[in-house]
The first five atom37 places (N, CA, C, CB, O) and aatype in JSON, in Angstrom:
{
  "aatype": [12, 15, 16, 18, 6, 3, 9, 10, 11, 1, 1, 15, 9, 1, 2, 2, 16, 3, 11, 14, 19, 3, 11, 6, 19, 10, 19, 11, 10, 10, 11, 0, 7, 12, 0, 0, 14, 16, 0, 4, 2, 2, 5, 14, 17, 6, 13, 19, 19, 19, 16, 6, 0, 9, 6, 6, 10, 1, 15, 11, 10, 18, 8, 7, 2, 18, 2, 0, 14, 0, 0, 9, 19, 19, 4, 7, 2, 12, 11, 10, 0, 11, 7, 7, 10, 11, 1, 18],
  "atom_mask": [
    [1, 1, 1, 1, 1],
    [1, 1, 1, 1, 1],
    [1, 1, 1, 1, 1],
    [1, 1, 1, 1, 1],
    [1, 1, 1, 1, 1],
    [1, 1, 1, 1, 1],
    [1, 1, 1, 1, 1],
    [1, 1, 1, 1, 1],
    [1, 1, 1, 1, 1],
    [1, 1, 1, 1, 1],
    [1, 1, 1, 1, 1],
    [1, 1, 1, 1, 1],
    [1, 1, 1, 1, 1],
    [1, 1, 1, 1, 1],
    [1, 1, 1, 1, 1],
    [1, 1, 1, 1, 1],
    [1, 1, 1, 1, 1],
    [1, 1, 1, 1, 1],
    [1, 1, 1, 1, 1],
    [1, 1, 1, 1, 1],
    [1, 1, 1, 1, 1],
    [1, 1, 1, 1, 1],
    [1, 1, 1, 1, 1],
    [1, 1, 1, 1, 1],
    [1, 1, 1, 1, 1],
    [1, 1, 1, 1, 1],
    [1, 1, 1, 1, 1],
    [1, 1, 1, 1, 1],
    [1, 1, 1, 1, 1],
    [1, 1, 1, 1, 1],
    [1, 1, 1, 1, 1],
    [1, 1, 1, 1, 1],
    [1, 1, 1, 0, 1],
    [1, 1, 1, 1, 1],
    [1, 1, 1, 1, 1],
    [1, 1, 1, 1, 1],
    [1, 1, 1, 1, 1],
    [1, 1, 1, 1, 1],
    [1, 1, 1, 1, 1],
    [1, 1, 1, 1, 1],
    [1, 1, 1, 1, 1],
    [1, 1, 1, 1, 1],
    [1, 1, 1, 1, 1],
    [1, 1, 1, 1, 1],
    [1, 1, 1, 1, 1],
    [1, 1, 1, 1, 1],
    [1, 1, 1, 1, 1],
    [1, 1, 1, 1, 1],
    [1, 1, 1, 1, 1],
    [1, 1, 1, 1, 1],
    [1, 1, 1, 1, 1],
    [1, 1, 1, 1, 1],
    [1, 1, 1, 1, 1],
    [1, 1, 1, 1, 1],
    [1, 1, 1, 1, 1],
    [1, 1, 1, 1, 1],
    [1, 1, 1, 1, 1],
    [1, 1, 1, 1, 1],
    [1, 1, 1, 1, 1],
    [1, 1, 1, 1, 1],
    [1, 1, 1, 1, 1],
    [1, 1, 1, 1, 1],
    [1, 1, 1, 1, 1],
    [1, 1, 1, 0, 1],
    [1, 1, 1, 1, 1],
    [1, 1, 1, 1, 1],
    [1, 1, 1, 1, 1],
    [1, 1, 1, 1, 1],
    [1, 1, 1, 1, 1],
    [1, 1, 1, 1, 1],
    [1, 1, 1, 1, 1],
    [1, 1, 1, 1, 1],
    [1, 1, 1, 1, 1],
    [1, 1, 1, 1, 1],
    [1, 1, 1, 1, 1],
    [1, 1, 1, 0, 1],
    [1, 1, 1, 1, 1],
    [1, 1, 1, 1, 1],
    [1, 1, 1, 1, 1],
    [1, 1, 1, 1, 1],
    [1, 1, 1, 1, 1],
    [1, 1, 1, 1, 1],
    [1, 1, 1, 0, 1],
    [1, 1, 1, 0, 1],
    [1, 1, 1, 1, 1],
    [1, 1, 1, 1, 1],
    [1, 1, 1, 1, 1],
    [1, 1, 1, 1, 1]
  ],
  "atom_positions": [
    [[0.85, -1.18, 0.0], [0.0, 0.0, 0.0], [0.89, 1.24, 0.0], [-0.97, 0.0, 1.23], [1.91, 1.28, 0.7]],
    [[0.53, 2.22, -0.76], [1.33, 3.43, -0.86], [0.98, 4.41, 0.26], [1.13, 4.09, -2.23], [-0.07, 4.3, 0.9]],
    [[1.86, 5.35, 0.48], [1.61, 6.39, 1.49], [0.37, 7.18, 1.13], [2.83, 7.33, 1.61], [-0.43, 7.53, 2.0]],
    [[0.21, 7.47, -0.16], [-0.96, 8.21, -0.61], [-2.25, 7.45, -0.27], [-0.88, 8.45, -2.13], [-3.22, 8.05, 0.21]],
    [[-2.27, 6.16, -0.5], [-3.45, 5.36, -0.17], [-3.7, 5.36, 1.34], [-3.28, 3.92, -0.68], [-4.85, 5.42, 1.78]],
    [[-2.62, 5.28, 2.12], [-2.76, 5.34, 3.57], [-3.39, 6.65, 4.02], [-1.4, 5.16, 4.25], [-4.25, 6.67, 4.9]],
    [[-2.96, 7.75, 3.41], [-3.5, 9.07, 3.77], [-4.98, 9.14, 3.45], [-2.74, 10.19, 3.02], [-5.77, 9.65, 4.24]],
    [[-5.37, 8.62, 2.29], [-6.78, 8.66, 1.91], [-7.65, 7.76, 2.79], [-6.93, 8.24, 0.46], [-8.84, 8.03, 2.93]],
    [[-7.09, 6.73, 3.38], [-7.84, 5.83, 4.23], [-7.92, 6.3, 5.68], [-7.23, 4.45, 4.19], [-8.59, 5.68, 6.5]],
    [[-7.24, 7.39, 6.0], [-7.2, 7.89, 7.37], [-8.6, 8.17, 7.88], [-6.34, 9.14, 7.46], [-9.48, 8.6, 7.13]],
    [[-8.81, 7.94, 9.15], [-10.09, 8.24, 9.76], [-9.87, 8.64, 11.22], [-11.06, 7.03, 9.66], [-8.84, 8.32, 11.82]],
    [[-10.84, 9.32, 11.77], [-10.78, 9.73, 13.16], [-11.6, 8.76, 13.99], [-11.3, 11.19, 13.34], [-12.69, 8.34, 13.59]],
    [[-11.08, 8.42, 15.14], [-11.79, 7.53, 16.06], [-12.01, 8.28, 17.35], [-11.0, 6.19, 16.3], [-11.06, 8.77, 17.97]],
    [[-13.25, 8.37, 17.76], [-13.56, 9.11, 18.98], [-14.19, 8.21, 20.05], [-14.5, 10.26, 18.66], [-14.68, 8.7, 21.06]],
    [[-14.17, 6.92, 19.82], [-14.65, 5.97, 20.82], [-13.43, 5.32, 21.46], [-15.61, 4.89, 20.2], [-12.83, 4.4, 20.89]],
    [[-13.06, 5.8, 22.63], [-11.87, 5.29, 23.3], [-12.27, 4.38, 24.44], [-11.01, 6.45, 23.81], [-13.41, 4.41, 24.92]],
    [[-11.33, 3.56, 24.86], [-11.56, 2.69, 26.01], [-10.76, 3.24, 27.19], [-11.15, 1.22, 25.69], [-9.94, 4.14, 27.03]],
    [[-11.01, 2.71, 28.35], [-10.28, 3.09, 29.55], [-8.98, 2.31, 29.7], [-11.14, 2.89, 30.78], [-8.23, 2.53, 30.65]],
    [[-8.71, 1.4, 28.77], [-7.51, 0.58, 28.84], [-6.27, 1.46, 28.74], [-7.51, -0.5, 27.73], [-6.16, 2.25, 27.81]],
    [[-5.33, 1.33, 29.67], [-4.11, 2.15, 29.6], [-3.33, 1.9, 28.31], [-3.21, 1.87, 30.83], [-3.35, 0.79, 27.77]],
    [[-2.65, 2.92, 27.84], [-1.82, 2.8, 26.64], [-0.45, 2.29, 27.07], [-1.71, 4.17, 25.88], [0.15, 2.83, 28.0]],
    [[0.04, 1.26, 26.39], [1.36, 0.71, 26.71], [2.44, 1.76, 26.52], [1.65, -0.52, 25.85], [2.38, 2.57, 25.59]],
    [[3.43, 1.74, 27.39], [4.54, 2.69, 27.31], [5.24, 2.59, 25.95], [5.55, 2.43, 28.44], [5.65, 3.6, 25.39]],
    [[5.36, 1.37, 25.42], [6.02, 1.17, 24.13], [5.27, 1.88, 23.0], [6.13, -0.31, 23.81], [5.89, 2.42, 22.08]],
    [[3.95, 1.89, 23.08], [3.14, 2.57, 22.07], [3.34, 4.08, 22.16], [1.64, 2.21, 22.23], [3.48, 4.75, 21.14]],
    [[3.36, 4.61, 23.37], [3.57, 6.05, 23.55], [4.95, 6.46, 23.04], [3.41, 6.43, 25.03], [5.09, 7.5, 22.41]],
    [[5.97, 5.65, 23.32], [7.32, 5.96, 22.85], [7.37, 5.94, 21.33], [8.34, 4.95, 23.44], [8.01, 6.8, 20.72]],
    [[6.69, 4.97, 20.72], [6.65, 4.89, 19.25], [5.98, 6.12, 18.65], [5.91, 3.61, 18.81], [6.45, 6.66, 17.64]],
    [[4.89, 6.57, 19.26], [4.21, 7.78, 18.79], [5.1, 9.01, 18.93], [2.91, 7.99, 19.55], [5.12, 9.86, 18.04]],
    [[5.83, 9.11, 20.04], [6.73, 10.24, 20.25], [7.86, 10.23, 19.22], [7.31, 10.21, 21.67], [8.22, 11.28, 18.68]],
    [[8.41, 9.06, 18.94], [9.48, 8.96, 17.94], [8.97, 9.37, 16.56], [10.04, 7.53, 17.9], [9.68, 10.03, 15.81]],
    [[7.74, 8.98, 16.24], [7.16, 9.37, 14.96], [6.99, 10.87, 14.89], [5.81, 8.66, 14.74], [7.26, 11.48, 13.85]],
    [[6.53, 11.48, 15.97], [6.37, 12.94, 15.99], [7.7, 13.66, 15.87], [0.0, 0.0, 0.0], [7.79, 14.7, 15.21]],
    [[8.74, 13.12, 16.5], [10.06, 13.76, 16.44], [10.73, 13.58, 15.09], [10.95, 13.2, 17.53], [11.71, 14.26, 14.78]],
    [[10.22, 12.67, 14.27], [10.78, 12.45, 12.94], [10.25, 13.46, 11.93], [10.48, 11.04, 12.46], [10.73, 13.51, 10.79]],
    [[9.27, 14.26, 12.32], [8.7, 15.26, 11.41], [9.76, 16.32, 11.08], [7.44, 15.92, 12.03], [10.53, 16.71, 11.96]],
    [[9.79, 16.78, 9.84], [10.77, 17.8, 9.47], [10.43, 19.16, 10.07], [10.86, 17.92, 7.96], [9.26, 19.48, 10.29]],
    [[11.47, 19.94, 10.34], [11.29, 21.3, 10.84], [12.25, 22.23, 10.1], [11.53, 21.37, 12.38], [13.24, 21.78, 9.53]],
    [[11.96, 23.51, 10.12], [12.83, 24.49, 9.47], [14.22, 24.44, 10.09], [12.24, 25.91, 9.58], [14.37, 24.51, 11.31]],
    [[15.23, 24.31, 9.25], [16.63, 24.27, 9.68], [16.89, 23.17, 10.71], [17.04, 25.62, 10.27], [17.86, 23.23, 11.45]],
    [[16.03, 22.18, 10.74], [16.14, 21.06, 11.68], [16.26, 21.54, 13.13], [17.34, 20.18, 11.32], [16.96, 20.91, 13.94]],
    [[15.6, 22.64, 13.46], [15.66, 23.18, 14.83], [14.91, 22.33, 15.84], [15.1, 24.58, 14.84], [15.24, 22.33, 17.02]],
    [[13.9, 21.6, 15.39], [13.08, 20.75, 16.25], [12.64, 21.49, 17.52], [13.86, 19.48, 16.63], [12.98, 21.09, 18.63]],
    [[11.87, 22.56, 17.34], [11.51, 23.41, 18.48], [10.3, 22.88, 19.27], [11.21, 24.8, 17.99], [9.46, 23.67, 19.71]],
    [[10.22, 21.61, 19.46], [9.07, 21.05, 20.14], [9.46, 20.43, 21.47], [8.39, 20.01, 19.26], [10.62, 20.07, 21.7]],
    [[8.49, 20.33, 22.3], [8.62, 19.59, 23.55], [7.31, 18.83, 23.71], [8.9, 20.54, 24.79], [6.24, 19.37, 23.47]],
    [[7.41, 17.58, 24.11], [6.24, 16.73, 24.25], [6.02, 16.43, 25.73], [6.4, 15.42, 23.44], [6.96, 16.15, 26.47]],
    [[4.77, 16.48, 26.15], [4.4, 16.11, 27.51], [3.38, 14.99, 27.4], [3.83, 17.34, 28.31], [2.31, 15.17, 26.81]],
    [[3.7, 13.84, 27.96], [2.77, 12.71, 27.95], [1.99, 12.73, 29.26], [3.53, 11.34, 27.77], [2.57, 12.72, 30.35]],
    [[0.68, 12.76, 29.14], [-0.18, 12.82, 30.31], [-0.96, 11.51, 30.42], [-1.16, 14.04, 30.23], [-1.73, 11.16, 29.52]],
    [[-0.74, 10.8, 31.51], [-1.52, 9.58, 31.78], [-2.17, 9.67, 33.16], [-0.61, 8.34, 31.7], [-3.16, 8.98, 33.42]],
    [[-1.62, 10.51, 34.02], [-2.22, 10.74, 35.33], [-2.85, 12.13, 35.3], [-1.15, 10.61, 36.5], [-2.42, 12.99, 34.54]],
    [[-3.84, 12.35, 36.11], [-4.56, 13.62, 36.16], [-5.13, 13.99, 34.8], [-3.63, 14.73, 36.65], [-5.26, 15.17, 34.47]],
    [[-5.48, 12.98, 34.0], [-6.01, 13.21, 32.66], [-7.36, 13.92, 32.72], [-6.14, 11.87, 31.9], [-7.69, 14.71, 31.84]],
    [[-8.13, 13.64, 33.75], [-9.44, 14.31, 33.9], [-9.26, 15.81, 34.09], [-10.22, 13.71, 35.09], [-10.04, 16.6, 33.56]],
    [[-8.25, 16.2, 34.85], [-7.99, 17.62, 35.08], [-7.6, 18.31, 33.77], [-6.88, 17.81, 36.14], [-8.03, 19.43, 33.5]],
    [[-6.78, 17.62, 32.96], [-6.41, 18.17, 31.66], [-7.64, 18.31, 30.78], [-5.35, 17.29, 30.98], [-7.84, 19.35, 30.15]],
    [[-8.45, 17.28, 30.73], [-9.66, 17.31, 29.89], [-10.57, 18.47, 30.26], [-10.42, 16.0, 30.02], [-11.14, 19.12, 29.38]],
    [[-10.7, 18.72, 31.55], [-11.62, 19.77, 31.99], [-11.16, 21.16, 31.58], [-11.78, 19.71, 33.5], [-11.97, 22.09, 31.55]],
    [[-9.88, 21.32, 31.26], [-9.33, 22.63, 30.88], [-9.37, 22.87, 29.37], [-7.91, 22.76, 31.38], [-9.13, 23.99, 28.92]],
    [[-9.67, 21.84, 28.6], [-9.63, 21.96, 27.14], [-11.02, 22.2, 26.57], [-9.03, 20.69, 26.52], [-12.01, 21.62, 27.02]],
    [[-11.07, 23.06, 25.57], [-12.34, 23.36, 24.92], [-12.92, 22.11, 24.26], [-12.14, 24.47, 23.88], [-14.13, 21.87, 24.34]],
    [[-12.07, 21.33, 23.61], [-12.53, 20.09, 22.96], [-11.99, 18.88, 23.72], [-12.08, 20.04, 21.48], [-11.58, 17.9, 23.1]],
    [[-11.98, 18.94, 25.02], [-11.4, 17.87, 25.82], [-12.41, 16.84, 26.29], [0.0, 0.0, 0.0], [-12.22, 16.24, 27.34]],
    [[-13.46, 16.63, 25.53], [-14.5, 15.71, 25.98], [-14.31, 14.28, 25.49], [-15.82, 16.22, 25.53], [-15.25, 13.49, 25.54]],
    [[-13.12, 13.92, 25.02], [-12.86, 12.55, 24.58], [-12.34, 11.74, 25.74], [-11.86, 12.53, 23.4], [-11.55, 12.23, 26.55]],
    [[-12.76, 10.53, 25.83], [-12.43, 9.67, 26.96], [-11.15, 8.87, 26.67], [-13.59, 8.73, 27.27], [-11.16, 7.65, 26.77]],
    [[-10.08, 9.53, 26.33], [-8.82, 8.86, 26.03], [-8.06, 8.62, 27.33], [-7.96, 9.69, 25.03], [-8.1, 9.45, 28.23]],
    [[-7.35, 7.49, 27.42], [-6.6, 7.19, 28.64], [-5.25, 7.9, 28.71], [-6.38, 5.7, 28.75], [-4.6, 7.87, 29.75]],
    [[-4.83, 8.54, 27.63], [-3.55, 9.26, 27.6], [-3.65, 10.4, 26.61], [-2.37, 8.3, 27.23], [-4.49, 10.4, 25.71]],
    [[-2.77, 11.38, 26.78], [-2.7, 12.51, 25.86], [-1.24, 12.88, 25.66], [-3.53, 13.73, 26.38], [-0.43, 12.77, 26.58]],
    [[-0.92, 13.33, 24.46], [0.41, 13.86, 24.19], [0.21, 15.34, 23.87], [1.13, 13.09, 23.0], [-0.41, 15.7, 22.87]],
    [[0.76, 16.18, 24.73], [0.66, 17.63, 24.56], [1.92, 18.08, 23.82], [0.51, 18.37, 25.95], [3.03, 17.85, 24.29]],
    [[1.73, 18.7, 22.67], [2.86, 19.17, 21.86], [3.02, 20.67, 22.09], [2.65, 18.85, 20.34], [2.1, 21.45, 21.84]],
    [[4.2, 21.06, 22.55], [4.48, 22.46, 22.85], [5.58, 22.95, 21.93], [4.89, 22.64, 24.34], [6.53, 22.23, 21.64]],
    [[5.46, 24.17, 21.46], [6.5, 24.78, 20.65], [7.39, 25.65, 21.52], [0.0, 0.0, 0.0], [6.91, 26.55, 22.2]],
    [[8.68, 25.38, 21.51], [9.64, 26.16, 22.27], [10.2, 27.23, 21.35], [10.79, 25.27, 22.87], [11.06, 26.94, 20.51]],
    [[9.73, 28.46, 21.49], [10.1, 29.53, 20.57], [11.57, 29.93, 20.69], [9.23, 30.73, 20.81], [12.11, 30.56, 19.78]],
    [[12.23, 29.58, 21.78], [13.66, 29.84, 21.9], [14.47, 28.95, 20.97], [14.11, 29.64, 23.35], [15.59, 29.28, 20.6]],
    [[13.89, 27.81, 20.6], [14.57, 26.89, 19.7], [14.16, 27.08, 18.25], [14.29, 25.47, 20.11], [14.84, 26.6, 17.34]],
    [[13.06, 27.79, 18.02], [12.56, 27.99, 16.66], [13.5, 28.89, 15.87], [11.14, 28.6, 16.7], [14.3, 29.64, 16.44]],
    [[13.4, 28.79, 14.56], [14.25, 29.61, 13.68], [14.07, 31.09, 14.03], [13.91, 29.36, 12.19], [12.95, 31.6, 14.06]],
    [[15.16, 31.76, 14.28], [15.11, 33.17, 14.64], [14.99, 33.41, 16.13], [0.0, 0.0, 0.0], [15.13, 34.55, 16.58]],
    [[14.74, 32.36, 16.91], [14.65, 32.51, 18.36], [13.43, 33.28, 18.8], [0.0, 0.0, 0.0], [12.54, 33.58, 18.0]],
    [[13.4, 33.61, 20.05], [12.28, 34.34, 20.63], [12.36, 35.79, 20.22], [12.27, 34.2, 22.17], [13.38, 36.44, 20.42]],
    [[11.28, 36.31, 19.66], [11.26, 37.7, 19.22], [10.4, 38.52, 20.16], [10.74, 37.81, 17.78], [9.35, 38.07, 20.61]],
    [[10.84, 39.71, 20.44], [10.06, 40.61, 21.29], [9.48, 41.71, 20.41], [10.93, 41.22, 22.45], [10.17, 42.27, 19.56]],
    [[8.22, 42.0, 20.62], [7.54, 43.01, 19.82], [7.21, 44.22, 20.66], [6.27, 42.45, 19.19], [6.63, 45.18, 20.17]]
  ]
}
């Protein structure tokens, strides 16, 4: 199957279970995210994996009504981004 076919077959799943996500699966997802290209290979991201206090995180999000057992929060570190932190 080609990458193009995989992209066209993509779908969203919003029915989650309470089953914990294996650490190996979370690590694999993080590695895939870190493999994404960035400008000048700066990789200005930081990932936070949330498995505890997930209810508190959900309650703070506008679209946080999904019953997922884990979340990966992707943060952009502007000090690492191309050009660094700019003050206006």
